KEGULUM-803949 format. One line per 8 residues: their letters; for each residue x negated, y, z of N, C-alpha, C. Coordinates in Angstrom, 3 decimals. Each point is the difference from the previous one (the first is absolute). Example, Ala and Ser with C-alpha at 12.3 -4.5 7.8 and 13.67 -1.06 7.14 Angstrom:
2
as	-13.190 -5.690 7.800 0.890 1.190 0.000 -0.900 1.200 0.000; 0.350 1.050 -0.720 -0.820 1.190 0.060 0.770 1.090 0.730
END
This chain:
282
msflperv	-16.286 47.439 44.623 -0.889 -0.018 -1.174 -1.065 1.076 0.176; -1.236 -0.302 -0.367 -1.060 1.002 0.015 -0.877 -0.197 -1.222; -0.959 0.901 -0.200 -0.848 -0.059 -1.174 -1.465 0.120 0.409; -0.865 -0.765 -0.648 -1.428 0.176 0.128 -0.429 1.209 -0.819; -1.245 0.490 0.216 -0.474 1.130 -0.814 0.061 -0.271 -1.495; -0.174 -1.284 -0.407 0.050 -0.347 -1.430 1.439 -0.113 -0.491; 0.964 0.422 0.845 1.423 -0.039 -0.331 0.508 -1.425 -0.128; -0.557 -0.893 0.807 0.509 -1.364 0.072 1.120 -0.023 1.035
elktpeqi	1.159 -0.441 -0.422 1.166 -0.027 0.870 -0.124 -1.145 1.009; 0.121 0.316 1.284 -0.009 -1.015 1.049 1.420 -0.211 0.495; 0.424 -1.258 0.036 1.375 -0.311 0.362 0.101 -0.362 1.482; 1.146 0.287 0.576 0.310 -0.433 1.351 0.397 -1.474 -0.028; -0.019 -0.681 1.154 0.477 -1.386 0.019 1.431 -0.139 -0.513; 0.845 0.976 0.270 1.382 -0.050 -0.475 0.064 0.093 -1.514; -0.852 0.832 -0.583 -0.028 0.119 -1.458 -0.570 -1.257 -0.644; -1.006 -0.597 0.619 -0.541 -1.257 -0.510 1.063 -1.095 0.050
qvmrrsgl	0.851 0.022 0.993 1.066 -1.001 0.065 0.947 0.142 -1.182; 0.325 1.236 -0.390 0.860 0.195 -1.171 -0.735 -0.441 -1.263; -1.302 0.305 -0.082 -0.777 -0.449 -1.155 -0.065 -1.524 -0.058; -0.041 -0.644 1.150 0.034 -1.470 0.015 1.344 -0.494 -0.525; 1.073 0.685 0.336 1.308 -0.394 -0.525 0.017 0.147 -1.527; -0.562 1.093 -0.497 -0.102 0.201 -1.445 -0.868 -1.086 -0.633; -1.132 -0.304 0.631 -0.900 -1.012 -0.536 0.581 -1.392 0.032; 0.771 -0.307 1.039 0.593 -1.334 0.102 1.055 -0.209 -1.085
llhhvhem	0.786 1.034 -0.276 0.948 -0.129 -1.105 -0.743 -0.189 -1.314; -1.092 0.717 -0.201 -0.771 -0.169 -1.229 -0.574 -1.413 -0.085; -0.431 -0.552 1.120 -0.433 -1.409 0.025 1.109 -0.906 -0.527; 1.215 0.205 0.464 1.113 -0.837 -0.449 0.284 0.203 -1.492; -0.163 1.227 -0.501 0.162 0.250 -1.431 -1.028 -0.811 -0.790; -1.250 0.027 0.452 -1.036 -0.761 -0.705 0.253 -1.503 0.077; 0.497 -0.479 1.123 0.322 -1.421 0.105 1.097 -0.381 -0.995; 1.004 0.855 -0.131 1.073 -0.235 -0.968 -0.552 -0.020 -1.426
laeairpg	-0.874 0.932 -0.313 -0.572 0.058 -1.348 -0.846 -1.239 -0.291; -0.742 -0.469 0.996 -0.836 -1.186 -0.195 0.854 -1.208 -0.392; 1.180 -0.101 0.567 0.894 -1.108 -0.334 0.625 0.169 -1.382; 0.112 1.247 -0.461 0.670 0.277 -1.275 -0.927 -0.131 -1.199; -1.290 0.069 0.209 -0.951 -0.018 -1.119 -0.081 -1.408 -0.600; 0.197 -0.076 -1.299 -0.113 -1.258 -0.737 -0.066 0.337 -1.485; -0.445 -0.933 -0.828 -0.016 0.266 -1.445 1.390 0.368 -0.503; 0.072 1.010 -0.868 1.261 0.447 -0.568 0.594 1.209 0.688
vttdqldt	-0.373 0.264 1.240 0.479 1.187 0.710 -0.758 1.215 -0.506; 0.673 1.136 -0.094 -0.665 1.232 -0.418 -0.341 0.843 1.221; -0.977 0.872 -0.159 -0.336 0.907 1.100 1.105 1.036 0.201; 0.773 0.301 -1.041 1.202 0.835 0.187 0.961 -0.653 0.983; 0.204 -1.304 -0.160 0.909 -0.710 0.906 -0.535 0.004 1.430; -1.297 -0.197 0.168 -0.601 0.051 1.326 0.171 1.391 0.618; -0.167 1.012 -0.821 0.159 1.370 0.482 1.424 0.243 0.503; 0.976 -0.504 -0.742 1.403 0.159 0.417 0.268 -0.728 1.310
lahdmird	-0.552 -1.204 0.146 0.169 -0.742 1.240 -0.560 0.784 1.191; -1.193 0.551 -0.172 -0.611 0.768 1.086 0.813 1.242 0.321; 0.408 0.718 -1.030 0.783 1.231 0.204 1.292 -0.298 0.747; 0.703 -1.042 -0.432 1.294 -0.316 0.616 -0.175 -0.420 1.461; -1.031 -0.791 0.300 -0.202 -0.443 1.381 -0.342 1.181 0.905; -0.873 0.873 -0.472 -0.380 1.168 0.806 1.217 0.866 0.281; 0.796 0.273 -1.018 1.195 0.835 0.174 1.047 -0.696 0.879; 0.164 -1.300 -0.190 0.983 -0.734 0.797 -0.335 0.035 1.482
egatpnfl	-1.279 0.122 0.330 -0.436 0.052 1.393 -0.020 1.424 0.553; 0.471 0.960 -0.800 0.084 1.380 0.466 -1.292 0.776 -0.074; -0.996 -0.539 -0.714 -1.284 0.679 -0.153 -0.076 0.660 -1.379; -1.108 0.701 -0.252 -0.197 0.731 -1.248 -1.288 -0.451 -0.662; 0.013 -0.366 -1.295 -1.256 -0.306 -0.693 -0.860 1.256 -0.083; -1.274 -0.103 0.359 -0.829 1.209 -0.059 -0.796 0.145 -1.291; -0.057 -1.047 -0.830 -0.661 0.145 -1.297 0.914 0.683 -1.015; 1.281 -0.309 0.048 0.942 0.473 -1.012 0.071 1.529 0.014
gyqgypat	-0.392 0.614 -1.113 0.013 1.450 -0.115 -1.248 0.685 0.514; -0.935 -0.754 0.590 -1.223 0.599 0.531 -0.861 0.523 -1.149; -0.176 1.322 -0.045 -0.722 0.647 -1.093 0.514 -0.469 -1.360; 1.310 -0.278 -0.056 0.641 -0.414 -1.242 -0.043 -1.482 -0.285; -0.509 -0.824 0.936 -0.078 -1.436 -0.264 1.410 -0.566 -0.160; 0.226 -0.867 -1.025 1.371 -0.367 -0.363 0.561 -1.263 0.641; -0.673 -0.618 0.960 0.459 -1.295 0.502 -0.233 -0.112 1.503; 0.574 -1.055 0.590 -0.169 -0.283 1.420 -1.320 -0.710 0.264
lcasvndv	-0.431 -0.853 -0.928 -1.247 -0.739 0.116 -0.999 0.444 -1.051; -1.282 -0.175 0.298 -1.003 -0.107 -1.043 -0.194 -1.495 -0.257; 0.059 -0.384 -1.252 -0.122 -1.405 -0.386 -1.116 -0.112 -1.036; -1.148 -0.492 0.435 -1.202 -0.003 -0.831 -0.331 -1.429 -0.405; 0.020 -0.276 -1.299 -0.100 -1.366 -0.512 -1.341 -0.202 -0.705; -0.698 -1.058 0.396 -1.236 -0.456 -0.634 -1.094 1.060 0.024; -0.292 0.669 -1.119 -1.097 0.960 -0.005 0.416 1.400 0.449; 1.263 0.185 0.360 0.404 1.252 0.640 -0.375 -0.113 1.475
vvhgipdd	-0.776 0.965 0.487 -0.529 -0.087 1.359 1.009 0.556 1.000; 0.462 1.215 -0.241 0.968 0.642 0.893 0.925 0.903 -0.815; 1.121 0.339 0.621 0.947 1.002 -0.490 0.684 -0.394 -1.301; 0.073 -1.304 -0.279 0.766 -0.444 -1.154 1.486 0.254 0.204; 0.671 0.448 -1.036 1.428 0.318 0.066 0.807 -1.248 -0.376; 0.974 -0.391 0.801 0.809 -1.176 -0.337 0.635 0.103 -1.385; 0.109 -1.138 -0.695 0.576 -0.008 -1.337 0.779 -1.297 -0.223; 0.446 -0.217 -1.248 0.878 -1.136 -0.298 -0.734 -1.186 -0.602
rpleegdi	-1.328 -0.043 0.095 -0.730 -1.165 -0.517 0.103 -1.141 1.000; 0.474 -1.166 -0.410 0.056 -1.136 0.924 -1.401 -0.422 0.441; -0.146 -0.261 1.273 -1.265 -0.530 0.502 -0.207 -1.420 -0.521; -1.268 -0.350 -0.238 -0.347 -1.305 -0.545 -0.791 -0.810 1.024; 0.024 -1.307 -0.169 -0.776 -0.898 0.847 -1.466 0.448 0.034; -0.538 0.153 1.194 -1.396 0.375 0.145 -0.263 1.486 0.034; 1.009 0.820 -0.252 -0.199 1.446 0.130 -0.380 0.343 1.432; -0.775 1.054 0.150 -0.300 0.574 1.305 0.764 1.305 0.109
vsldggli	0.821 0.146 1.036 0.794 1.213 0.150 -0.173 0.553 1.412; -0.408 1.258 0.077 -0.122 0.704 1.274 1.213 0.891 0.185; 0.679 -0.164 1.131 1.179 0.805 0.321 -0.332 0.906 1.170; 0.122 1.294 -0.217 -0.341 1.016 0.993 1.240 0.843 0.234; 0.373 0.195 1.256 1.193 0.790 0.278 -0.016 0.532 1.412; 0.966 0.846 0.281 0.115 0.567 1.334 1.392 0.535 0.240; 0.237 0.389 1.238 1.327 0.503 0.350 -0.095 0.937 1.203; 1.119 0.679 0.261 0.068 0.977 1.082 1.165 -0.359 0.917
idgwhsda	-0.268 -0.008 1.301 1.042 -0.116 1.023 -0.154 1.173 0.960; 1.049 0.770 0.164 0.001 1.142 0.922 -1.197 0.917 -0.212; -0.374 0.179 -1.275 -1.067 0.928 -0.342 -1.398 -0.574 0.043; -0.152 -1.300 0.325 -1.324 -0.600 0.141 -0.217 -1.072 -1.062; -1.185 0.043 -0.609 -0.297 -0.773 -1.205 -0.719 -1.305 0.300; 0.179 -0.961 -0.908 -0.798 -1.225 -0.062 -0.434 -0.205 -1.447; -1.076 -0.785 -0.181 -0.571 -0.216 -1.329 -0.758 -1.319 0.061; 0.275 -0.909 -0.940 -0.684 -1.295 -0.015 0.036 -0.585 -1.401
arthivga	-1.010 -0.810 -0.318 -0.089 -0.656 -1.304 -0.431 -1.443 0.176; 0.503 -0.854 -0.881 -0.412 -1.397 -0.059 -0.206 -0.395 -1.453; -0.892 -0.945 -0.219 -0.232 -0.524 -1.347 0.434 -1.459 -0.058; 0.696 -0.358 -1.072 0.559 -1.337 -0.184 -0.483 -0.590 -1.320; -0.195 -1.298 -0.003 -0.183 -0.737 -1.247 1.345 -0.628 -0.339; 0.483 0.239 -1.203 1.308 -0.495 -0.424 -0.130 -1.463 -0.391; 0.689 -0.873 0.736 -0.104 -1.429 -0.284 -1.394 -0.512 0.273; -0.512 -0.834 -0.890 -1.326 -0.600 0.176 -1.086 0.959 -0.469
prsvaded	-1.115 0.074 0.714 -1.097 0.885 -0.435 -0.643 -0.501 -1.282; -0.550 0.934 -0.754 -0.668 -0.367 -1.246 -1.419 -0.491 0.249; -0.614 0.414 1.103 -1.398 -0.357 0.236 -0.329 0.140 1.478; -1.082 -0.658 0.399 -0.519 0.178 1.361 -0.420 1.442 0.209; -0.517 0.646 -1.050 -0.422 1.397 0.119 1.171 0.900 0.379; 1.184 -0.283 -0.548 1.176 0.793 0.364 0.375 -0.233 1.458; -0.048 -1.259 0.440 0.290 -0.294 1.405 -0.995 0.709 0.916; -1.275 -0.018 -0.378 -1.022 0.659 0.811 0.223 1.504 0.059
lvriteea	0.374 0.583 -1.118 0.265 1.441 -0.043 1.056 0.386 1.025; 1.120 -0.704 -0.002 1.104 0.340 0.904 -0.398 -0.271 1.444; -0.639 -1.122 0.240 -0.395 -0.357 1.370 -1.015 0.982 0.563; -1.026 0.308 -0.767 -1.062 0.867 0.506 0.520 1.414 0.233; 0.892 0.463 -0.855 0.554 1.334 0.205 0.811 0.063 1.294; 0.812 -1.040 0.256 0.759 -0.015 1.249 -0.933 -0.087 1.209; -1.002 -0.861 -0.081 -0.921 -0.134 1.122 -0.824 1.271 0.202; -0.289 0.717 -1.082 -0.709 1.270 0.128 0.848 1.010 0.766
lwagiaal	1.312 -0.025 -0.241 0.896 0.868 0.768 -0.138 -0.285 1.490; 0.024 -1.279 0.366 -0.093 -0.335 1.429 -1.375 0.289 0.561; -1.037 -0.082 -0.821 -1.328 0.420 0.455 -0.002 1.482 0.349; 0.686 0.797 -0.814 0.096 1.427 0.288 0.809 0.288 1.245; 1.131 -0.720 0.169 0.835 0.197 1.184 -0.773 -0.411 1.254; -0.725 -1.122 -0.075 -0.792 -0.441 1.140 -1.070 1.023 0.358; -0.607 0.614 -1.001 -1.014 1.022 0.264 0.609 1.203 0.714; 1.230 0.361 -0.382 0.661 1.131 0.647 0.154 -0.222 1.495
asaervge	0.173 -1.248 0.411 0.241 -0.302 1.413 -1.145 0.457 0.895; -1.221 0.062 -0.527 -1.146 0.421 0.808 -0.750 1.193 -0.602; 0.528 0.575 -1.068 -0.711 1.063 -0.710 -0.050 1.291 0.813; -1.095 0.700 -0.146 -0.105 1.352 0.552 0.466 1.030 -1.018; -0.219 -0.299 -1.287 0.364 0.925 -1.067 0.713 -0.754 -1.110; 0.865 0.719 -0.714 0.819 -0.615 -1.039 -0.850 -0.611 -1.113; -1.157 0.572 -0.288 -0.844 -0.509 -1.070 -0.474 -1.424 0.210; 0.055 -0.492 1.231 -0.422 -1.371 0.267 0.943 -1.024 -0.625
igaaiedf	1.241 0.414 -0.279 0.953 -0.909 -0.642 -0.484 -0.375 -1.392; -0.325 1.006 -0.798 -0.470 -0.254 -1.357 -1.302 -0.776 -0.029; -0.888 0.286 0.948 -1.266 -0.733 0.053 0.254 -1.477 0.265; 0.937 -0.308 0.907 0.312 -1.397 0.306 0.626 -0.698 -1.195; 0.881 0.695 -0.727 0.615 -0.584 -1.186 -1.065 -0.298 -1.054; -0.881 0.963 -0.248 -1.050 -0.203 -1.001 -0.904 -1.168 0.383; -0.405 -0.060 1.257 -0.890 -1.082 0.434 0.676 -1.359 -0.169; 1.280 -0.074 0.329 0.711 -1.269 -0.141 0.075 -0.417 -1.472
vdeeaget	0.365 0.930 -0.868 0.133 -0.332 -1.422 -1.349 -0.398 -0.579; -1.061 0.707 0.368 -1.330 -0.354 -0.493 -0.374 -1.420 0.419; 0.302 -0.350 1.244 -0.362 -1.324 0.494 0.822 -1.092 -0.660; 1.289 0.254 -0.223 0.891 -1.022 -0.541 -0.066 -0.121 -1.519; -0.204 1.129 -0.667 0.164 0.015 -1.461 -1.233 0.437 -0.770; -0.965 0.618 0.661 -1.154 0.505 -0.726 0.415 0.976 -1.084; -0.485 -0.249 -1.216 0.315 0.895 -1.121 1.195 -0.473 -0.811; 0.710 -1.025 0.469 1.142 -0.498 -0.775 1.232 0.885 0.149
lshlegfg	0.044 0.817 1.049 1.116 0.919 0.209 -0.531 1.416 0.215; 0.765 0.977 -0.473 -0.372 1.405 0.146 1.114 0.776 0.680; -0.373 1.023 0.760 0.980 0.903 0.589 0.539 0.969 -1.049; 1.252 0.409 0.175 0.549 1.076 -0.817 -0.551 1.304 0.543; -1.024 0.517 -0.648 -0.680 1.212 0.476 0.919 1.211 -0.086; -0.046 0.825 1.037 0.769 1.232 0.012 1.362 -0.119 0.637; 0.386 -1.226 0.402 1.293 -0.221 0.630 -0.217 -0.595 1.390; 0.929 0.270 0.900 -0.102 -0.560 1.338 1.287 0.195 0.762
ghgigsam	-0.079 -0.252 1.295 1.151 0.182 0.865 0.097 1.410 0.539; 0.816 0.153 1.049 0.361 1.352 0.420 0.669 -0.046 1.365; 0.072 1.155 0.624 0.838 0.123 1.169 1.465 -0.091 -0.385; 0.830 -0.361 0.973 1.438 -0.134 -0.251 0.747 0.335 1.283; 1.203 0.548 -0.153 0.797 0.352 1.175 1.245 0.757 -0.395; 0.046 1.294 0.292 1.141 0.817 -0.380 -0.003 0.315 -1.493; -1.082 -0.361 -0.679 -0.071 0.017 -1.464 -0.674 -1.290 -0.441; 0.217 -0.384 -1.259 -0.572 -1.258 -0.474 -1.512 0.101 -0.146
hqapdvmn	-0.490 1.103 -0.533 -1.440 0.180 -0.183 -0.466 1.166 0.853; -0.912 -0.285 0.909 -0.548 0.994 0.904 -1.510 -0.185 0.104; -0.679 0.960 0.621 -1.388 -0.203 0.393 -0.023 -1.066 1.097; -1.095 -0.776 0.038 -1.224 0.098 -0.786 0.026 -0.958 -1.185; -0.928 0.183 -0.940 -0.234 -1.011 -1.020 -0.605 -1.239 0.663; 0.406 -1.169 -0.472 -0.515 -1.269 0.523 -0.539 -0.786 -1.189; -1.271 0.185 -0.296 -0.561 -0.630 -1.186 -0.241 -1.491 0.236; -0.081 -0.749 -1.103 -0.139 -1.450 0.048 -1.446 -0.457 -0.146
yrtrargp	-0.925 0.925 0.074 -1.416 -0.305 -0.172 -0.793 1.059 0.756; -1.266 -0.258 0.175 -0.870 0.874 0.780 -0.218 1.333 -0.738; 0.142 1.096 0.721 -0.261 1.323 -0.550 -0.898 0.766 0.963; -0.496 1.130 -0.436 -0.854 0.822 0.863 0.804 0.654 1.115; 1.294 0.214 -0.239 0.848 0.639 1.015 0.342 -1.011 1.091; -0.220 0.384 1.254 0.315 -0.898 1.116 1.487 0.032 0.336; 0.688 1.068 -0.382 1.410 0.133 0.316 0.210 0.458 1.430; 1.248 0.317 0.353 0.294 0.461 1.359 -0.136 -1.112 1.028
kvrpgmcl	-0.099 0.385 1.261 -0.029 -0.969 1.084 1.334 -0.741 0.076; -0.077 -1.272 0.318 1.206 -0.809 0.197 0.541 0.298 1.397; 1.283 0.343 0.078 0.621 0.336 1.274 1.395 -0.613 0.087; 0.461 -0.275 1.206 1.373 -0.474 0.145 0.983 0.995 -0.611; 1.006 -0.542 -0.669 0.975 0.832 -0.700 -0.251 0.093 -1.486; -1.195 -0.381 -0.452 -0.271 -0.055 -1.439 0.806 -1.125 -0.631; 0.566 0.256 -1.163 0.638 -1.045 -0.804 -0.578 0.085 -1.402; -0.493 -1.131 -0.485 -0.726 -0.039 -1.266 0.567 -1.084 -0.904
aiepmliq	0.066 0.297 -1.295 0.298 -1.005 -1.019 -1.328 -0.452 -0.593; -0.319 -1.274 0.199 -1.249 -0.582 -0.487 0.350 -0.882 -1.184; -0.703 0.177 -1.149 0.479 -0.675 -1.215 -1.103 -0.288 -1.009; -0.766 -1.075 0.205 -1.000 -0.363 -1.009 0.629 -0.383 -1.335; -0.685 0.392 -1.073 0.409 -0.300 -1.375 -1.217 -0.533 -0.730; 0.065 -1.228 -0.488 -1.145 -0.644 -0.627 0.328 -0.436 -1.421; -1.038 0.030 -0.841 0.106 -0.345 -1.418 -1.013 -1.080 -0.305; 0.389 -0.975 -0.791 -0.948 -1.025 -0.439 -1.039 0.617 -0.929
gvgswele	-1.277 -0.284 0.262 -1.058 0.500 -0.860 -0.252 1.484 0.188; -0.215 0.674 -1.103 -0.308 1.435 0.018 1.234 0.794 0.420; -0.210 1.041 0.805 1.122 0.754 0.549 0.418 1.222 -0.778; -0.319 0.077 -1.281 0.399 1.174 -0.783 1.513 0.043 -0.157; 0.543 1.215 -0.110 1.458 0.147 -0.069 0.361 1.260 -0.765; 1.276 0.083 -0.394 0.517 1.192 -0.656 1.411 0.278 0.500; 0.376 1.265 -0.045 1.357 0.417 0.344 0.802 0.100 -1.283; 1.130 -0.699 -0.055 0.795 -0.010 -1.230 0.782 1.302 -0.167
dddwtvra	0.640 0.138 -1.149 0.670 1.248 -0.353 1.169 0.347 0.914; 0.523 -0.986 0.748 1.106 0.309 0.917 -0.483 0.722 1.261; -1.336 0.172 0.130 -0.629 0.679 1.143 0.163 -0.748 1.312; 0.385 -1.278 -0.066 0.110 -0.828 1.196 -0.816 -1.280 -0.113; 0.166 -0.726 -1.088 -0.550 -1.349 -0.126 -1.521 0.028 -0.091; -0.656 -0.698 0.937 -1.459 -0.120 0.015 -0.346 -1.401 -0.484; -0.643 -0.078 -1.152 -0.262 -1.296 -0.645 -1.505 -0.257 -0.081; -0.408 -1.214 0.361 -1.393 -0.409 -0.169 -0.315 -0.115 -1.489
taggraah	-1.212 0.390 -0.386 -0.319 0.080 -1.428 -1.020 -1.037 -0.460; -0.482 -0.842 0.908 -1.043 -0.965 -0.388 0.523 -1.432 -0.047; 1.329 -0.158 0.010 0.584 -1.324 -0.164 0.309 -0.741 1.278; -0.362 0.552 1.144 0.268 -0.672 1.256 1.405 0.254 0.507; 0.482 -0.920 0.824 1.280 0.181 0.664 -0.245 0.580 1.393; 1.084 0.453 0.649 -0.181 0.770 1.228 0.948 -0.458 1.094; -0.348 0.341 1.244 0.836 -0.281 1.156 -0.041 1.187 0.955; 1.048 0.123 0.813 0.178 1.155 0.896 0.774 -0.472 1.226
wehsvavt	-0.597 0.173 1.178 0.673 -0.320 1.254 -0.066 1.216 0.919; 1.078 0.237 0.746 0.054 1.189 0.851 0.868 -0.259 1.222; -0.429 0.545 1.141 0.824 0.078 1.200 -0.119 1.404 0.592; 1.050 0.430 0.668 -0.041 1.193 0.839 -0.325 -0.447 1.419; -0.964 0.678 0.632 -0.542 -0.434 1.289 -0.027 1.178 0.967; 0.405 -0.244 1.236 -0.043 1.019 1.049 -1.114 -0.308 0.984; -0.703 1.041 0.446 -0.966 -0.108 1.084 0.701 0.452 1.277; 0.030 -0.858 1.003 0.649 0.329 1.264 -1.012 -0.112 1.139
dqgvlvlt	0.415 0.403 1.186 -0.867 -0.135 1.173 -0.315 -1.458 0.317; 0.806 -0.921 -0.523 -0.163 -1.421 0.295 -0.500 -0.803 -1.189; -0.483 0.692 -1.030 -0.538 -0.688 -1.158 0.723 0.402 -1.266; -0.200 -0.791 -1.060 0.636 0.307 -1.277 1.256 -0.846 -0.165; 0.999 0.600 -0.625 1.266 -0.650 -0.308 0.231 0.121 -1.496; 0.154 -1.130 -0.684 0.237 0.021 -1.441 1.493 0.196 -0.206; 0.370 1.204 -0.358 1.404 0.409 -0.017 0.816 -0.759 -1.026; -0.629 -0.428 -1.093 0.721 -0.630 -1.106 -0.183 -1.514 -0.054
agdggaaq	-0.549 -0.595 1.064 -0.100 -1.460 0.102 1.108 -0.510 0.910; 0.526 -1.178 -0.325 1.112 -0.523 0.781 -0.322 -0.154 1.470; -1.227 -0.448 0.307 -0.398 -0.214 1.389 -0.873 1.124 0.541; -0.010 1.119 -0.695 -0.843 1.112 0.429 -1.475 -0.232 -0.227; -0.318 -1.034 -0.771 -1.400 -0.325 -0.278 -0.618 -0.955 0.995; 0.786 -0.518 0.948 -0.549 -0.785 1.102 -0.797 -1.211 -0.480; 0.550 -0.794 -0.922 -0.658 -1.244 -0.405 -1.300 0.268 -0.753; 0.036 0.898 -0.957 -1.202 0.285 -0.791 -1.091 0.633 0.856
laargita	0.377 0.877 0.916 -0.999 0.613 0.868 -0.562 -1.018 0.981; 0.859 -0.870 0.533 -0.481 -1.028 0.927 -1.028 -0.903 -0.670; 0.215 -0.303 -1.286 -0.956 -0.827 -0.737 -1.356 0.676 -0.115; -0.046 1.300 0.224 -1.238 0.774 -0.053 -0.452 0.443 1.386; 0.571 -0.621 1.024 -0.422 0.271 1.361 0.522 1.295 0.586; 1.111 0.511 -0.549 0.537 1.290 0.423 1.430 -0.191 0.484; 0.346 0.654 1.089 1.369 -0.037 0.503 0.755 1.211 -0.515; 1.101 -0.223 -0.698 0.811 1.102 -0.516 0.671 0.734 1.155
apdplage	0.313 1.264 -0.221 0.758 0.767 0.980 1.382 -0.613 0.180; 0.582 0.138 1.185 1.358 -0.510 0.197 0.971 0.593 -1.004; 0.899 -0.842 -0.497 0.964 0.418 -1.005 1.232 0.556 0.703; 0.331 1.280 -0.193 1.180 0.564 0.666 1.313 -0.606 -0.479; -0.050 -0.711 -1.126 1.213 -0.650 -0.520 -0.105 -1.512 0.100; -0.781 -0.489 0.934 -0.162 -1.451 0.153 1.356 -0.675 0.104; 0.165 -1.062 -0.778 1.271 -0.710 -0.029 0.887 0.394 -1.146; -0.369 1.080 -0.735 0.832 0.458 -1.110 -0.595 -0.357 -1.352
ag	-1.190 -0.589 -0.034 -0.660 -0.256 -1.282 0.790 -0.993 -0.834; 0.553 -1.033 0.604 0.819 -0.958 -0.731 -0.795 -0.845 -0.957
END
């Protein structure tokens, strides 16, 4: 392990392999949750499912207890953008729910989020919101594959969203991704839109959590009294997608994707780095 001057932690290939193991288990957790989501299920129940699976596999939830956070997952429903706390309200047909979680294996962290529509969507606009947010994530990951500086990720995400959605979707201003490794949140910041800061140089050994968050219409928001829940205030619903990604000498590896990102990157003309756990994705 080494550090850049900006205190960005650079991982060895051996450490990236452990992070891939952490990310692959998190992929399986998200796959399990996707099958469990349906009308009538509560986010409390989803949280318990995630917690039990992580513990049963010998890993540790990294959200639970983080700065006092009370759950294994963040479960953000409809106009809650991020950091929603799981509760006992049954999900309803057409709800949009973003599930964000992470775990630790042998001291190394993973972090990923997916957004789901419960049952049938209420509108084409809701389908577009979820689709464009996921595709914006892959636009950012694809940009990382050839980026010189971290700031190019946010620029690529912003350009993609502008082209696909125009003014119908807004970014959650002030929030973004982050470095990840021996801690869940590390330098550098990975913003989801263009900023004046170019960010540090992209180098092998960097591991980044990239996570666009989009809101229908105006992007205004407020922090609720629990000091966690971020809610959109202009009536729009929200979506959140995230992957943890490693930069290696042989390209980028999406640590929290089942195939290491191979299929999505190939669709964008990019070859993913070899997966050190090839054959274990299941």
